[in-house]
C-alpha positions as CSV (number, residue, x, y, z in Angstrom):
1,M,0.0,0.0,0.0
2,L,2.7,2.5,1.0
3,P,4.7,2.1,-2.2
4,R,1.5,2.6,-4.3
5,L,0.6,5.8,-2.3
6,L,4.2,7.0,-2.8
7,W,4.2,6.4,-6.5
8,K,0.8,8.1,-6.8
9,S,2.0,11.1,-4.9
10,V,5.2,11.4,-6.9
11,R,3.3,11.0,-10.2
12,G,0.7,13.6,-9.3
13,R,3.3,16.2,-8.1
14,K,6.2,15.7,-10.6
15,S,6.9,19.4,-10.8
16,R,7.3,19.9,-7.0
17,I,9.3,16.7,-6.6
18,A,11.5,17.8,-9.4
19,L,12.0,21.2,-7.9
20,A,13.0,19.8,-4.5
21,S,15.3,17.3,-6.2
22,A,16.9,20.1,-8.2
23,A,17.5,22.2,-5.0
24,V,19.2,19.1,-3.5
25,A,21.1,18.4,-6.7
26,V,22.6,22.0,-6.9
27,A,23.7,21.8,-3.3
28,A,25.1,18.2,-3.7
29,A,27.0,19.3,-6.8
30,L,28.6,22.2,-5.0
31,A,29.3,19.9,-2.0
32,S,30.8,17.2,-4.2
33,A,33.0,19.6,-6.1
34,L,34.2,21.5,-3.0
35,L,34.8,18.3,-0.9
36,S,36.7,16.7,-3.8
37,V,38.9,19.9,-4.1
38,A,39.3,20.2,-0.3
39,L,40.4,16.6,0.1
40,D,42.9,16.9,-2.8
41,I,43.9,20.5,-2.5
42,S,46.8,20.3,-0.1
43,E,49.3,19.0,-2.7
44,K,47.9,21.3,-5.4
45,V,48.1,24.5,-3.4
46,A,51.5,23.4,-1.9
47,K,52.9,23.1,-5.4
48,E,51.6,26.5,-6.3
49,L,53.1,28.0,-3.1
50,R,56.4,26.3,-3.8
51,A,56.9,28.7,-6.7
52,F,57.5,31.4,-4.1
53,G,60.6,30.0,-2.5
54,A,62.1,27.2,-0.5
55,N,60.6,26.3,2.9
56,I,63.6,24.4,4.4
57,V,67.3,25.4,4.9
58,V,69.9,22.8,5.5
59,V,73.2,24.0,7.2
60,P,76.2,22.3,8.8
61,K,75.4,21.2,12.3
62,Q,78.4,23.0,13.7
63,D,77.6,26.2,11.8
64,A,80.2,28.9,12.2
65,L,79.5,32.1,14.0
66,E,79.0,34.7,11.3
67,V,78.6,38.4,11.2
68,E,76.2,39.9,8.7
69,I,76.8,43.5,7.6
70,G,74.9,45.1,4.7
71,G,73.8,41.7,3.5
72,L,77.3,40.3,3.6
73,R,78.2,37.2,5.7
74,Y,81.7,37.1,7.2
75,A,83.4,34.1,8.7
76,T,87.1,33.0,8.6
77,A,88.1,29.9,6.7
78,A,89.2,28.3,10.0
79,Q,85.7,29.0,11.5
80,A,83.6,27.9,8.6
81,T,82.1,24.5,8.4
82,Y,80.6,22.9,5.3
83,L,78.4,20.2,3.8
84,A,79.6,17.9,1.1
85,E,78.1,18.5,-2.3
86,S,78.3,14.8,-3.0
87,D,75.7,14.1,-0.2
88,L,73.0,16.2,-1.7
89,P,71.3,13.5,-3.9
90,K,70.5,11.8,-0.6
91,L,67.8,14.3,-0.1
92,K,65.7,12.3,-2.5
93,T,66.3,9.0,-0.5
94,I,64.3,10.1,2.6
95,F,60.9,8.5,3.2
96,W,59.2,11.6,1.7
97,G,61.8,12.0,-1.0
98,Y,59.0,12.3,-3.6
99,N,57.9,15.4,-1.8
100,I,61.2,17.1,-2.3
101,V,60.4,19.1,-5.4
102,G,63.6,21.1,-5.7
103,F,66.8,22.0,-3.9
104,A,69.8,24.2,-4.5
105,P,73.2,24.3,-2.7
106,F,75.0,27.5,-2.0
107,L,78.5,28.5,-1.3
108,S,79.0,32.2,-0.5
109,A,81.8,34.6,0.5
110,P,82.6,38.3,0.2
111,V,84.6,39.2,-2.9
112,E,86.0,42.4,-4.3
113,V,84.4,43.6,-7.5
114,G,84.9,47.0,-9.2
115,G,86.5,48.5,-6.1
116,T,83.6,47.5,-3.8
117,Q,82.6,44.4,-1.8
118,A,79.8,42.1,-2.7
119,L,78.6,38.7,-1.7
120,L,79.6,36.0,-4.2
121,V,77.0,33.1,-4.3
122,G,77.9,29.9,-6.0
123,T,74.9,27.6,-6.7
124,W,73.4,25.1,-9.0
125,L,71.6,27.3,-11.4
126,D,70.0,24.5,-13.4
127,R,71.4,21.0,-12.8
128,E,70.4,17.4,-13.6
129,V,71.3,15.1,-10.6
130,L,71.8,11.4,-10.7
131,L,69.8,9.7,-7.9
132,P,70.7,6.7,-5.8
133,Q,68.8,3.6,-7.1
134,G,67.0,0.7,-5.5
135,P,64.1,0.5,-3.0
136,R,64.6,2.0,0.5
137,K,63.4,0.2,3.6
138,F,62.4,1.9,6.8
139,T,62.1,-0.3,9.9
140,F,60.2,0.8,13.0
141,S,60.1,-0.5,16.6
142,T,56.5,-1.7,16.0
143,G,58.0,-4.3,13.8
144,N,56.6,-2.8,10.6
145,V,58.9,-2.3,7.6
146,R,57.9,0.4,5.1
147,E,59.4,0.1,1.6
148,V,59.6,3.1,-0.7
149,K,60.4,2.6,-4.4
150,S,61.1,5.3,-6.9
151,E,61.4,5.1,-10.6
152,E,63.3,8.4,-10.8
153,T,66.9,8.0,-12.0
154,R,67.5,11.7,-12.7
155,F,66.2,14.8,-11.0
156,R,66.4,18.3,-12.5
157,T,66.8,21.0,-9.9
158,G,68.7,24.1,-9.0
159,L,68.0,27.8,-8.3
160,K,65.8,28.0,-11.4
161,A,63.5,25.4,-9.9
162,I,63.1,26.8,-6.4
163,A,63.0,30.5,-7.4
164,P,61.0,30.7,-10.6
165,W,59.6,34.1,-9.5
166,W,63.0,35.8,-10.0
167,K,62.9,38.5,-12.7
168,V,66.0,38.3,-14.9
169,E,66.9,41.1,-17.3
170,G,68.9,39.3,-20.0
171,R,69.0,35.5,-19.4
172,W,70.0,32.8,-17.0
173,V,73.6,31.5,-17.1
174,E,74.2,29.1,-19.9
175,D,78.0,28.9,-20.1
176,A,78.5,27.9,-16.4
177,P,82.3,28.3,-16.1
178,A,82.4,31.8,-17.7
179,E,79.1,33.6,-16.9
180,A,77.4,35.2,-13.9
181,M,74.2,36.9,-12.9
182,I,74.4,40.1,-10.9
183,G,71.8,41.8,-8.6
184,S,70.2,44.9,-9.9
185,A,71.4,47.2,-7.0
186,L,75.0,46.0,-7.4
187,A,74.7,46.4,-11.2
188,S,73.5,49.9,-10.8
189,R,76.5,50.8,-8.6
190,L,78.9,49.3,-11.0
191,G,77.1,50.6,-14.1
192,A,77.1,47.1,-15.5
193,V,74.7,45.7,-18.1
194,P,74.3,42.2,-19.6
195,G,77.3,41.4,-21.8
196,D,79.8,43.3,-19.7
197,R,82.7,41.5,-18.0
198,V,83.4,41.8,-14.2
199,S,86.5,40.6,-12.3
200,L,86.0,39.0,-8.9
201,R,88.8,38.8,-6.4
202,A,88.8,36.5,-3.4
203,D,91.9,36.4,-1.3
204,R,94.7,36.3,-3.9
205,T,92.6,34.7,-6.7
206,T,91.0,36.7,-9.5
207,R,88.6,35.5,-12.1
208,A,86.6,37.3,-14.8
209,F,82.9,36.5,-15.7
210,R,80.6,37.8,-18.4
211,I,77.2,39.1,-17.1
212,A,74.4,37.0,-18.6
213,G,71.6,38.6,-16.7
214,I,70.6,41.1,-14.0
215,V,68.5,39.8,-11.1
216,R,65.5,41.6,-9.5
217,T,63.9,40.1,-6.5
218,G,63.2,42.9,-4.1
219,G,65.5,41.2,-1.5
220,P,69.2,41.0,-0.6
221,E,69.9,39.0,-3.8
222,E,70.0,42.4,-5.6
223,D,73.4,43.1,-3.9
224,Q,74.9,39.7,-4.8
225,I,76.6,38.0,-7.7
226,F,75.6,34.5,-8.7
227,V,77.8,32.0,-10.5
228,D,77.9,28.2,-11.0
229,L,78.8,26.3,-7.8
230,A,81.9,24.8,-9.4
231,A,83.2,28.2,-10.4
232,A,82.7,29.5,-6.9
233,Q,84.4,26.5,-5.3
234,A,87.4,27.0,-7.6
235,L,87.6,30.7,-6.8
236,L,87.2,30.2,-3.1
237,R,89.4,27.1,-3.1
238,L,86.7,24.9,-1.5
239,P,86.2,22.0,-3.9
240,G,83.1,19.9,-3.2
241,K,81.9,22.2,-0.4
242,V,78.6,24.0,0.2
243,D,77.6,26.1,3.2
244,R,73.8,25.7,3.0
245,V,71.1,24.1,0.9
246,Q,67.7,25.5,0.3
247,V,65.0,22.8,-0.1
248,S,61.5,23.1,-1.5
249,A,59.3,20.4,-0.1
250,L,55.6,19.6,-0.2
251,V,54.3,19.3,3.4
252,K,50.9,19.1,5.1
253,P,49.6,21.5,7.8
254,D,50.4,20.5,11.4
255,D,47.8,18.7,13.5
256,A,47.7,17.4,17.0
257,L,50.2,14.6,16.2
258,A,52.6,16.9,14.5
259,I,52.6,19.3,17.5
260,R,53.3,16.4,19.8
261,G,56.1,15.1,17.5
262,K,57.6,18.6,17.3
263,R,58.5,18.6,21.0
264,N,60.1,15.1,21.1
265,P,59.4,12.6,18.3
266,Q,61.4,9.9,20.0
267,G,59.2,10.3,23.0
268,L,56.0,9.3,21.1
269,P,54.6,5.9,21.5
270,P,55.9,3.5,18.8
271,E,52.6,3.5,16.8
272,E,52.4,7.3,16.9
273,Y,56.0,7.7,16.0
274,E,55.6,5.5,12.9
275,R,52.5,7.5,11.9
276,W,54.4,10.8,12.5
277,Y,57.4,9.7,10.6
278,C,55.3,8.5,7.7
279,S,53.3,11.7,7.4
280,P,54.7,14.7,5.4
281,Y,54.8,17.1,8.4
282,I,57.5,19.8,8.1
283,D,59.2,18.5,11.2
284,A,59.2,14.9,10.0
285,V,60.8,16.0,6.7
286,L,63.4,18.0,8.7
287,Y,64.1,14.9,10.9
288,Q,64.6,12.7,7.9
289,I,66.9,15.1,6.1
290,E,69.2,15.2,9.2
291,E,69.1,11.4,9.2
292,A,70.1,11.2,5.5
293,I,72.9,13.9,5.3
294,P,75.8,13.5,7.8
295,G,76.5,16.6,9.9
296,A,73.5,18.5,8.7
297,K,71.0,20.6,10.6
298,A,67.7,21.2,8.8
299,K,65.6,24.2,9.7
300,A,62.2,25.3,8.5
301,V,61.7,28.7,7.0
302,R,58.9,29.2,9.6
303,Q,57.3,32.2,7.9
304,V,56.8,30.2,4.7
305,A,55.8,26.9,6.4
306,E,53.4,28.6,8.8
307,A,51.8,30.8,6.1
308,E,51.2,27.7,3.9
309,G,49.6,25.8,6.8
310,A,47.4,28.8,7.7
311,F,46.4,29.4,4.1
312,L,45.5,25.8,3.5
313,G,43.5,25.6,6.7
314,R,41.5,28.8,5.9
315,L,40.9,27.7,2.3
316,T,39.6,24.3,3.5
317,L,37.4,25.9,6.2
318,T,36.0,28.3,3.6
319,M,35.1,25.4,1.3
320,L,33.4,23.5,4.1
321,L,31.4,26.6,5.2
322,V,30.2,27.2,1.6
323,T,29.2,23.5,1.4
324,A,27.3,23.9,4.7
325,V,25.5,27.0,3.5
326,A,24.6,25.2,0.2
327,M,23.2,22.2,2.1
328,A,21.2,24.5,4.4
329,A,19.7,26.3,1.4
330,A,18.8,22.9,-0.1
331,G,17.1,21.9,3.2
332,L,15.1,25.1,3.2
333,G,14.1,24.4,-0.4
334,V,12.9,20.9,0.5
335,M,11.0,22.3,3.6
336,A,9.2,24.9,1.4
337,T,8.2,22.2,-1.1
338,M,7.0,19.8,1.5
339,T,5.1,22.5,3.4
340,T,3.3,23.4,0.2
341,T,2.6,19.7,-0.4
342,V,1.1,19.3,3.1
343,L,-1.2,22.3,2.5
344,E,-2.3,20.9,-0.8
345,R,-3.0,17.4,0.6
346,R,-4.8,18.4,3.8
347,E,-8.0,16.7,2.8
348,E,-6.2,13.6,1.6
349,I,-4.3,13.4,4.9
350,G,-7.6,13.9,6.8
351,L,-9.3,11.1,4.8
352,M,-6.3,8.7,5.5
353,K,-6.6,9.4,9.2
354,A,-10.3,9.0,9.2
355,I,-10.0,5.4,7.8
356,G,-7.4,4.4,10.3
357,A,-4.0,5.7,9.3
358,G,-1.9,6.6,12.3
359,P,0.5,9.6,12.6
360,G,3.5,7.3,12.0
361,Q,2.1,6.1,8.7
362,I,1.5,9.7,7.5
363,A,5.0,10.7,8.6
364,R,6.6,7.7,6.9
365,Q,5.0,8.6,3.6
366,F,6.2,12.2,3.6
367,L,9.7,11.2,4.8
368,L,9.9,8.7,2.0
369,E,9.0,11.4,-0.5
370,A,11.7,13.7,1.0
371,G,14.2,10.8,1.0
372,L,13.5,10.1,-2.6
373,C,14.2,13.8,-3.4
374,G,17.4,13.5,-1.5
375,L,18.7,10.4,-3.2
376,V,17.8,11.5,-6.7
377,G,19.1,15.0,-6.2
378,G,22.2,13.7,-4.4
379,A,23.1,11.2,-7.1
380,A,22.7,13.8,-9.9
381,G,24.6,16.4,-7.9
382,A,27.4,14.1,-6.9
383,G,28.1,13.2,-10.5
384,A,27.9,16.9,-11.6
385,G,30.2,17.9,-8.7
386,L,32.9,15.4,-9.8
387,A,32.9,16.9,-13.3
388,L,33.0,20.4,-11.7
389,A,35.9,19.4,-9.5
390,R,37.9,18.2,-12.6
391,L,37.2,21.5,-14.3
392,I,38.4,23.4,-11.2
393,G,41.5,21.3,-11.1
394,T,42.5,21.8,-14.8
395,R,41.6,25.5,-15.0
396,V,42.8,26.6,-11.6
397,F,45.6,24.2,-10.6
398,Q,46.6,22.9,-14.1
399,A,46.3,19.4,-12.7
400,P,43.3,17.0,-12.5
401,I,41.6,16.6,-9.1
402,V,41.6,13.0,-8.1
403,P,38.2,12.3,-6.4
404,S,38.4,10.5,-3.1
405,P,36.4,7.2,-2.8
406,V,34.5,8.6,0.1
407,T,33.2,11.7,-1.8
408,V,30.2,10.1,-3.5
409,P,28.8,8.1,-0.5
410,L,29.4,11.1,1.7
411,V,27.6,13.5,-0.6
412,L,24.7,11.0,-1.0
413,G,24.5,10.7,2.8
414,L,24.5,14.5,3.3
415,A,21.9,15.0,0.6
416,L,19.6,12.4,2.2
417,L,20.1,13.9,5.6
418,V,19.4,17.4,4.5
419,A,16.3,16.3,2.6
420,L,15.0,14.5,5.7
421,L,15.8,17.3,8.0
422,G,14.1,19.7,5.7
423,A,11.0,17.6,5.8
424,V,10.8,17.2,9.6
425,L,8.6,20.2,10.3
426,P,6.1,19.8,7.4
427,T,5.9,16.1,8.3
428,R,5.1,16.8,12.0
429,R,2.5,19.3,10.8
430,A,0.9,16.6,8.5
431,A,1.0,14.0,11.3
432,R,-0.8,16.3,13.8
433,L,-3.6,17.4,11.4
434,D,-7.1,16.8,12.9
435,P,-9.1,14.7,10.4
436,V,-12.4,16.2,11.6
437,V,-11.2,19.8,11.0
438,T,-9.6,19.1,7.6
439,L,-12.7,17.1,6.3
440,R,-15.0,19.9,7.3
441,G,-12.8,22.4,5.4
442,G,-11.3,24.0,8.5
């Protein structure tokens, strides 16, 4: 009996059922799209933010005491400590090596140029690095062994990869041994332009370079000279040495586990330590870098890391709030439709009660109608939302959004819940109608 009554009600009120289903479908589409983006957005946004600079700096553990004056770093050769350039490919062997999207080593020292002093910075401007091969196994005190495999054999990195936002008048260095890039402020003081030659003197060694480009960053780089790392090592007589490494890594915002691990990762229970180690938190990545590179101290560029975490958190919260508002609007749409339906069917409801139908039977019929609207609208909206999420991914992030397996059932559940909640008040009103009053036209 109940299915027949439901079918008759739906068939007789197609337009209202369609309207309620459409309201749910619009909200479900928005919820599906935003949830898909929110669940997959961390990596996409992190990649976008990585274009604005490195978020990790690796220095020697016994770093020398240095004095910085006017952007120049001063330390004696006896004081200075260094990292080995040959150890840098190990950055890609950590558990989260895949999340290391770029790194560049630096070797810097004050030099004399054109009668003034400037900071010479040797770095990898654009370098292809050979990576260690074979799977990597990580054993934990819980007895679990995690194996990480990588098909990467070569990795292209350097300053060009971690600082794509630099503005270069002219071009980047192409002839590494003979060319340099010079900061715009220093070039202005020297009256230098691309194509000019400059002589750099460090201690008793002098070497000439041709200016390939002039760098504008709005920062201290505008007072520096950039050459290939090997050329700087030769000029400073420090073969194979670097004094710091800037690393660009994809990380996730800190949560409660990350905060506990920040204080003392080794003090975590074994299961939590394994989960912390195997999550791309900034401190977990720092910890793994120090494990991989002997004598290294990894430090987060906190302004960058914290800004990323805050931005991702706020963006995700905004999407969830928009989803909640859309669902609330859909619930109101279902409520309005069901209220109108109750008013239209007052006599029918009174007749059903007069022949013995109880309030529970009346409520069940209206809730089934609302549930049908929720399921139909939710299914249509979930599919449309996944298509919308792909469009957002390709147009905004230039990368497809990968839908999470939980998105569709979650959206269907939300749509059904919203439709049922929207029908609660009209259903209570229908269940409480007095058959005597309604049949008399009251």
